[in-house]
N, C-alpha and C positions, 0 to 999 in steps of 0.2 A: 164304380155305380151307372155313369153315364155307360160304359161299354157293355155293362150288365141288359141293359137297357134296350140299347140300340141290336144288340142280339135276341131281344124280346121281340122287337118288330117296332118299338117305338120309335116315330119319325117326326114327331112336332117338336123342332132347335129351343122352343121357349121352355114346352117341361122336362126338356134333356139337361140344360143350362140349369135348371133349379135345383136339381138334383147335385150340383157342386158345393162343394165343403169343403169347411179349412181354410188356409190360406191357397187364393186363384189369385194371381197376379192379373189375371184379364178380369173385365167388368161383366154386366150380363150380357152386353149388347154386342161386345166382340165374344163370348162364347156362342149366343146363339148365329152368329154368322159366321162361325168357323164350325158349326155342328150342321150347317143346311149344305146335304147333299144327295147324292144317288146312292143308297145301297139297297143292291140285291138279297136274293134269299142265297146265293151263294156263298155273301161276304159275311155275312149273319152264321151260316153256316160254319166258314173257317172261325170267327171268334167268338163262336160259343166251345169251339175244340180248344183252341189256344186260351181261356179263359178255362175252361173246364182241366188242359194244363197244368196250371197257375193255382189255382185250389189244391189239385195231388200234391206239387211242389213243396206246397204253406203245410199241407199235411203233415209228408213227410220229414219238412224239417221239425214240427214239433215231435214228432214220434222221438226222435232223434236228441233231439235239445231234451227231454221228459228223461229219456234212457242216460244221457251225460250227466246230468243234475241228480238223479239216483245213485250212477256209481262216483261222482265227489262228493255226495251225506255220506257222514261217518256212520258206521251202526254203531247203536245202544250199546254200549259196554254188558257182558254177560251179568250174573249176577253170581256173588261167591257161593260158593257150599262151604259145610261145616267138613267134610273131608276136603273140598281143595286145600281149606286154610290150616288143615291141619298136616296137609303133603304137603304147602310150598312153608312150615316153621320146621316142619324136619328139614326141610331141604337147604334151608339159612342155618341150622343148625351144621349139618355138614359139609358147608360150605365157607363158615365162618373160618377155618383157622387157611382157606386156600389164596392164595396173590389177590393184595386190592386189584390190581390190573384189568385181573379176566374175570371181576364184580361184572354186574350186569349198568349201564350209563345211567346216571341220574337223570332226572326228569328237568333240569336246562337242558339236556344236548337231544333230548329225545328229538323223533324227529316233528319236522312240520306236517302238521295233517293237508289236507287238498282242499278244504274249506276257509280255514286258517291263511293258506294262500293265493285263495282265490278274492280273501279280503283285502290281504297287504295288496295287491295288486290294483284292486276296483277304486282301492284310494290315490291313484296316479289321474291326472287330466284327462282324457280321450280314451280309456280305458273301461269300458263294460264288462256285465258277466260271461257274455257269450267269449270276447275279446281273450278273457284271463284265463277262463279252462283251455280255446285252444294256447294261450304261452307257453301255456302250462304243461299242457300234452306233448311239447315239443323238446323242453328245458326240465321239466322236470321240479320239484320243492327244493331241490337242495343241491347247492353250486358245489360243493367239494369236487364236481369232477371238472371244474376250469378254473385255474390258478390266481384268473382275474377276470373284473371284468374286459379288460380289453381283448382274452383270450375268446373270449363269450360274444362279444362284439363280431370279433374276426368269425366268429365261425355261423354266424347266422349270413353275415357276409351284408354288414348294415356301415364299416367302416372303410374309409380312404384304402384306396390297394397302392401297395408297396412298388413299386417299378423302377430301379434303379439303374442306370448302364454307364460306367467308367465315369460315374462322379455326378452325370446328369439324373434331376427326374422325368421321368417319363408321364406317361399316364395315371392316371391315380381314380380307374375306374375300380365300382365295387366289385365285387366276387361273385359268383352266385351264389355260395354257403346255402340255408334250409331255405327253400322258395317260401315255403307255407311261415315260418316265423316271421319273414323280410316284407310278404303280404300285409299281415295281422298288424305289426309294426309300425307298416305305413299308414294304413288305414287307421289304426291309433294317431298316430300323428297329423295325418289331414284334421283329425274329429277336436285335438288338441288344437291347434292351429284355430279353432273358431269360441272356444275361450275366453271370459274377461277378466282381467286381472289374473295373468295365470302366465308363469314365467316361461310358460313350451309355446304361447301366443308368441308372446316378444320372442322370443328364437327363430321361429319362425317366420315373421315381420323383416327380421333384420337379413335373414341368413338370402330369402326366396328377394328382397330386393336390388342385392346382387347379381347371384349366382343363379335365381331362378325357382320356382316352384318347387320342381322336382328336388333339387339337391338339397333345397332346403327342409323337405319331407324327409331323405333319408337321410339328414344331419338332426332333426326332433326323433327321429327312429331310433337312432345311436344314442342321444339321452335319455329317451324312455327303460332302454333295455339294460341300459348302466344303472340306472335309477332300481329297475327289477334287479338285477342284481346281488345289490347295496340290502334292499328289503328283504329280499328272502335269506341273506345273508346275516344281518342284525335283527332280523324281525321287528321291525319299525315300520309304521306308516311311514307315509309321503307328506311332509311337511312342505306350504306352499312357498315362494320364496316369492313371487308377487314380481308383475311386470317391469318395477324401477329396480330387480335387481343386476342386471346387464346395466345400467346406465350408472348405478354408483359402484359398482366393480371397475367403468372406465373410470368414473372422478377422482376412484383411490389412488390407478393406477396412472394416473397424468399428476396427480401431485407427488407421489412419491416418484415420478422422473422430474418433475422439473425441480426438486427437493434436490434431487441427487445432481441434476446440473452444476444449481450454485453451489453447493457442494464444494464440487472441483474447482469452479472459479474462485473461492477460495472466500465465501459467505457461511454465518451462520445463519439459520432460516429457521426461524420458528412462524409455524398457524398459527392462524388466529381467526375465528369467522367474523363478517363483519357486523353480524347486531351485537357480537358480546362487543369486539373492539369500539362502538359507536354507545 
């Protein structure tokens, strides 16, 4: 709104600063000081051209989004006519003696619809409707083409490389993979890193401390893609583990490791919490 007012000819810093709404870090005085300057007709013309182009792109994005949503919306089932029901009954009678392996698949094996797949992906933190549609456009709604989640992660290019020579592991740089899918997953990873009480956010923070934010984003993107594989394969929604899940895993691992060490030294170990022991 401030830029549009400048393009329309407004020069008063106080009026321009009053147009700021929402979360603005600067106060009123800082905004007025920043809006003091010389703006010529040439500047206003170029600014108006840029704003017009932005509005044109936003309208194009809205049209494309509406078309994608229309294609993802399942059509209403056609009404069955009496003739169609008779033909179907006759077909069943003719095929009653056929091989059961050649019969139509059951309802449990029916293909997952696009709208159902979008709902499953949106249950994962960091993934919105637009990101879910983009991810499904790259990998599809069925995971039969990928033998495992590791194959899917390797195809997408969000897993470490395996460069080994003479028994020595060299660069572990990720491969290019699918650039569009990789971009969507990294964006979802950054979005999930800002969630509260979230397992993915805790995973991002732990890796970012040791390896940096870029490697942490790739690691979280890998975790999100593995989750997507299992959600689409099992047709279940995401179950949040909580930010204490990794800490609990470390505690249980430490317990098992220390018990094994004491057992090798010849001790019989029985673990008992302090509250119960007291």
